[in-house]
Backbone bond lengths (Angstrom), bond angles and torsions (degrees), N, CA, C in turn:
res aa  C-N    CA-C-N  psi(-1)  N-CA   C-N-CA  omega(-1)  CA-C   N-CA-C  phi
1 M - - - 1.416 - - 1.511 114.63 -
2 L 1.314 114.15 -30.04 1.479 115.52 -177.12 1.638 105.42 -80.90
3 F 1.318 117.43 -20.74 1.473 118.22 172.23 1.560 108.09 -72.53
4 L 1.154 119.04 -38.32 1.472 120.86 176.10 1.480 116.07 -63.50
5 V 1.285 116.30 -40.21 1.441 122.21 177.24 1.466 109.34 -67.37
6 G 1.312 119.03 -38.29 1.430 123.99 179.62 1.530 110.51 -67.51
7 A 1.298 120.45 -46.18 1.418 129.06 -179.95 1.562 106.50 -61.06
8 L 1.286 119.11 -43.78 1.492 117.25 -179.00 1.570 107.27 -71.06
9 L 1.267 122.07 -32.85 1.444 122.37 175.95 1.471 111.00 -58.44
10 V 1.367 115.39 -51.33 1.506 121.54 -174.57 1.476 105.49 -70.21
11 L 1.390 124.26 -32.02 1.401 121.39 171.79 1.541 116.05 -56.36
12 G 1.345 108.92 -47.31 1.470 116.03 -178.15 1.509 112.89 -62.59
13 V 1.337 116.34 -39.56 1.441 122.22 175.34 1.492 109.04 -62.16
14 V 1.270 118.93 -55.41 1.508 119.57 178.58 1.404 115.66 -56.25
15 L 1.427 120.84 -44.28 1.515 119.26 176.51 1.453 109.08 -69.08
16 G 1.282 123.75 -33.23 1.601 116.24 175.40 1.403 111.88 -68.09
17 A 1.375 126.55 -31.71 1.462 126.27 173.39 1.448 113.30 -65.33
18 V 1.373 115.22 -39.84 1.468 119.88 -179.61 1.508 113.44 -68.86
19 A 1.308 114.02 -28.94 1.563 117.57 178.36 1.471 107.12 -66.73
20 H 1.294 127.55 -21.19 1.481 124.49 -172.63 1.524 111.56 -106.39
21 V 1.292 119.75 6.22 1.548 119.89 174.99 1.457 103.82 -111.58
22 P 1.419 115.44 163.72 1.520 124.03 -172.43 1.556 102.35 -72.56
23 G 1.334 114.27 155.55 1.416 123.78 179.23 1.547 116.40 -55.98
24 P 1.322 121.31 -45.87 1.428 124.88 170.26 1.490 117.78 -49.83
25 V 1.352 111.82 -41.46 1.536 116.99 -177.65 1.507 106.49 -67.67
26 S 1.374 117.70 -44.37 1.447 119.71 179.95 1.544 115.52 -64.90
27 V 1.364 115.67 -28.10 1.468 122.93 -179.52 1.627 102.67 -74.05
28 V 1.328 114.37 -46.51 1.516 114.52 -176.96 1.561 110.58 -63.38
29 A 1.286 117.88 -41.85 1.439 124.11 177.59 1.512 111.87 -60.41
30 A 1.343 116.05 -48.73 1.460 123.12 170.84 1.493 117.94 -49.53
31 L 1.448 113.31 -44.88 1.413 118.72 -177.48 1.565 109.78 -73.49
32 A 1.262 116.12 -34.56 1.542 122.68 178.31 1.640 107.14 -62.47
33 I 1.315 115.20 -46.13 1.517 117.99 -175.88 1.559 106.54 -71.21
34 A 1.418 118.29 -35.83 1.376 115.01 -178.70 1.572 110.09 -71.75
35 L 1.371 120.13 -34.01 1.536 120.72 174.14 1.444 107.36 -61.99
36 W 1.424 123.38 -48.70 1.391 122.63 179.90 1.517 113.83 -54.68
37 L 1.324 114.81 -46.43 1.480 120.57 -177.40 1.574 108.36 -62.42
38 A 1.325 117.65 -39.36 1.506 125.69 179.88 1.523 104.24 -57.35
39 L 1.348 113.82 -57.50 1.478 118.13 -168.24 1.592 109.70 -69.51
40 F 1.340 121.23 -26.38 1.329 126.40 173.36 1.452 111.26 -65.10
41 A 1.413 116.77 -50.79 1.423 123.85 -179.24 1.513 112.16 -60.43
42 T 1.347 113.67 -43.06 1.434 117.43 176.63 1.535 117.21 -61.64
43 R 1.389 111.09 -41.08 1.459 119.85 -179.36 1.625 108.54 -65.41
44 E 1.350 114.89 -40.40 1.422 122.32 -177.84 1.617 111.55 -68.14
45 R 1.304 109.86 -37.56 1.503 115.93 -178.40 1.569 106.54 -68.11
46 L 1.347 119.02 -47.64 1.397 124.86 -177.35 1.444 109.89 -61.58
47 A 1.339 119.86 -39.82 1.421 127.42 176.79 1.495 116.26 -65.59
48 G 1.294 113.90 -32.10 1.444 120.28 177.43 1.566 109.43 -71.96
49 H 1.355 119.18 -35.31 1.450 117.25 -178.67 1.510 105.62 -73.59
50 R 1.302 126.97 -33.28 1.490 123.99 179.32 1.549 107.67 -69.09
51 R 1.201 119.50 -33.41 1.519 120.19 -177.34 1.441 118.40 -83.44
52 G 1.355 111.23 -3.68 1.518 114.05 178.18 1.512 113.62 116.74
53 G 1.339 115.06 -18.68 1.483 119.69 177.17 1.523 115.62 87.21
54 L 1.361 116.96 -11.18 1.527 120.45 -173.49 1.568 105.15 -94.34
55 R 1.289 120.65 126.51 1.412 119.46 169.25 1.541 113.08 -127.00
């Protein structure tokens, strides 16, 4: 429950910050985060195949 409260607090801070920057800056930041998440997911998927796939 404490994790959920912390996550909502961080989400509120991030959304508040995004509301004060120009739209193109928000779009670039969102694309950068999406690219980082895609690379992370790909790396984790490939690492899972090398380790045997069981977690």
